[in-house]
C-alpha positions, 0 to 999 in steps of 0.5 A: 863742121867739127864743132857741129859733130862734137856737139851732136855726139854730146847730145847723143851721149846725153841722150843714151845716158838718160836711157840707163836710169831708173827714174825720170824720163826716157824708156825707164819711165815707160811701160815695158815692151810686150813683144813676145807672148812670154813677156805678156805673160810674165810681166803682166802677172803683177810681179817684178820680172827680169827680162833676160836677153840671152844666147842659150848657147853661149857661156856667159848667158849660161852662167847668168842664167844659173845665177837667176835660177839660184835667185829665184829659188832662194826667193821662192819665186817671188819675181819672174824671169822672161827669157828673150832668145837671140836664136828665135826669130820670134823674139827678135823684135824685143831686142829692138824694142828694148834696145839690146845690142850686147849679150847677156843683158837683164832689164828690170820691170816692176810689178806695174809693168814699168822698166825700172832698171837696165843693167849693163851688158854682161854677167851681173852678180847675184848680189846686184840683182838681189839688191835690185829686186829689194830696191823700191824700183 
């Protein structure tokens, strides 16, 4: 019985690890869900899009937003930021579709509408986001 549980847990962890990558299989190889009108517009533009899952009242989310705004200004708006708000009932489906459970969370979608990176929950530094946007993903 314990062995079966252990094997099941290992299989679950391996499958979850596959969801975090930027290439290959899992959600990263799939088209980005277009659960809200803002996601449809931003991802459909042909530019890279940072999907930002946030609570606008939260300190960490506000800090992450400042970093994203600075990055967008420095890059002359060459990427989109799509906001998915935890306090808006209309945005709730996007949390499920992307598997987001912690805030702030960011997902990078490439110009063709495919998820290229899931960032770990928490504040992502300017440099990390800049490198991800510069990568070929």
